[in-house]
C-alpha positions as CSV (number, residue, x, y, z in Angstrom):
1,Q,82.4,82.1,121.7
2,V,85.4,80.0,122.5
3,Q,88.0,79.6,119.8
4,L,89.4,76.0,119.4
5,V,92.6,74.8,117.7
6,E,93.4,71.1,117.3
7,S,96.9,69.7,117.1
8,G,98.8,66.5,117.4
9,G,97.5,64.6,114.4
10,G,99.7,62.5,112.2
11,S,100.4,59.1,110.7
12,V,100.8,55.9,112.8
13,Q,100.7,52.2,112.3
14,A,97.9,50.0,113.5
15,E,98.1,49.2,117.2
16,G,100.0,52.4,117.8
17,S,99.1,55.4,119.9
18,L,98.6,59.1,119.4
19,R,97.4,62.0,121.5
20,V,95.6,64.9,119.9
21,S,95.1,68.2,121.7
22,C,92.6,71.0,121.5
23,A,93.6,74.4,122.8
24,A,90.9,77.0,123.7
25,S,91.1,80.7,123.8
26,G,88.5,83.3,124.9
27,R,85.6,83.0,127.3
28,T,85.8,80.6,130.3
29,F,87.0,77.2,129.2
30,S,86.3,75.5,132.5
31,R,82.5,76.1,132.1
32,Y,82.3,74.1,128.8
33,A,81.7,70.5,128.2
34,M,84.2,69.4,125.5
35,G,83.7,66.8,122.8
36,W,85.7,65.0,120.1
37,F,84.2,64.1,116.8
38,R,85.7,62.6,113.7
39,Q,84.9,62.4,110.0
40,A,86.4,59.8,107.6
41,P,86.4,60.3,103.8
42,G,83.0,59.6,102.4
43,K,81.3,59.3,105.8
44,E,79.4,61.5,108.1
45,R,80.9,63.1,111.1
46,E,80.5,60.9,114.2
47,F,80.8,61.3,118.0
48,V,84.0,59.9,119.7
49,A,84.2,61.2,123.2
50,A,83.1,64.0,125.5
51,I,83.9,65.4,129.0
52,S,81.9,67.5,131.3
53,P,83.0,70.6,133.3
54,N,85.1,69.5,136.3
55,T,85.5,66.1,134.7
56,E,82.5,64.9,136.6
57,N,81.5,62.7,133.6
58,T,83.0,61.3,130.5
59,W,81.3,59.7,127.5
60,Y,82.6,57.4,124.7
61,S,81.4,55.9,121.5
62,N,81.4,52.1,121.4
63,S,84.4,52.2,119.1
64,A,86.3,54.5,121.4
65,K,85.5,52.9,124.7
66,G,88.4,50.9,126.1
67,R,90.9,52.4,123.7
68,F,90.6,56.2,123.9
69,T,90.7,58.5,126.9
70,I,89.5,62.0,127.0
71,S,90.9,64.4,129.6
72,R,91.1,68.1,130.3
73,D,93.5,70.6,131.9
74,D,91.6,73.7,132.8
75,A,94.7,75.5,133.8
76,K,96.0,75.2,130.2
77,S,92.5,75.5,128.7
78,T,93.2,72.3,126.8
79,V,91.3,69.1,126.2
80,Y,93.1,65.9,125.1
81,L,92.2,62.7,123.4
82,E,94.6,59.8,124.0
83,M,94.2,57.1,121.4
84,T,95.7,53.6,121.8
85,R,95.5,50.4,119.9
86,L,94.6,52.4,116.8
87,K,93.0,50.7,113.8
88,P,92.8,51.8,110.2
89,E,89.1,52.5,110.7
90,D,90.2,55.3,113.1
91,T,91.6,57.2,110.1
92,A,89.7,60.5,110.0
93,V,89.9,64.2,110.6
94,Y,89.4,64.7,114.4
95,Y,87.5,67.8,115.5
96,C,87.0,69.2,119.0
97,A,83.9,71.1,120.0
98,A,82.7,73.1,123.0
99,Q,79.3,72.9,124.6
100,R,77.8,75.2,127.2
101,P,75.7,72.9,129.5
102,R,72.1,73.8,130.1
103,G,72.2,73.8,133.9
104,K,73.9,70.6,134.7
105,I,72.8,68.8,131.6
106,V,75.3,67.8,129.0
107,V,74.3,66.1,125.8
108,P,77.6,64.6,124.7
109,D,76.9,63.0,121.3
110,L,74.8,65.4,119.3
111,E,76.6,67.9,117.0
112,D,73.9,70.6,117.3
113,Q,74.6,70.8,121.1
114,Y,78.0,72.3,120.4
115,E,78.4,76.0,119.7
116,S,82.1,76.1,118.8
117,W,84.3,73.9,116.6
118,G,87.9,73.6,115.6
119,H,89.1,73.1,112.1
120,G,90.3,69.5,112.7
121,T,93.5,67.5,112.7
122,Q,94.2,64.6,110.5
123,V,94.9,61.1,112.0
124,T,95.9,58.4,109.6
125,V,96.4,54.8,110.7
126,S,98.1,52.4,108.4
127,S,97.8,48.6,108.4
């Protein structure tokens, strides 16, 4: 399995921007679809964004679409989530996850489709 480590979290003010990163080690990173999920205190973990191998497709939650951008750099075995126009409601621990597609099929928003998870990075947005 691929090992994942998130970084780049921190505290920002509302309307600010932040980029979180997820570095992978082991296995073949380029073959994986990668996803970002988040979990706020007292809430269930929710899907944020995902990206397919070769960046053929990207997917976003309704709350992320138009504000967040997911990207990947296979040469660096890293996936990124660029977050702009941040809101206090975005405050959460952000997790990256790796999914091995079944053929060409990627299921972007279901946790049980991902086989590897990082330990998360905290993002705090103040009003």
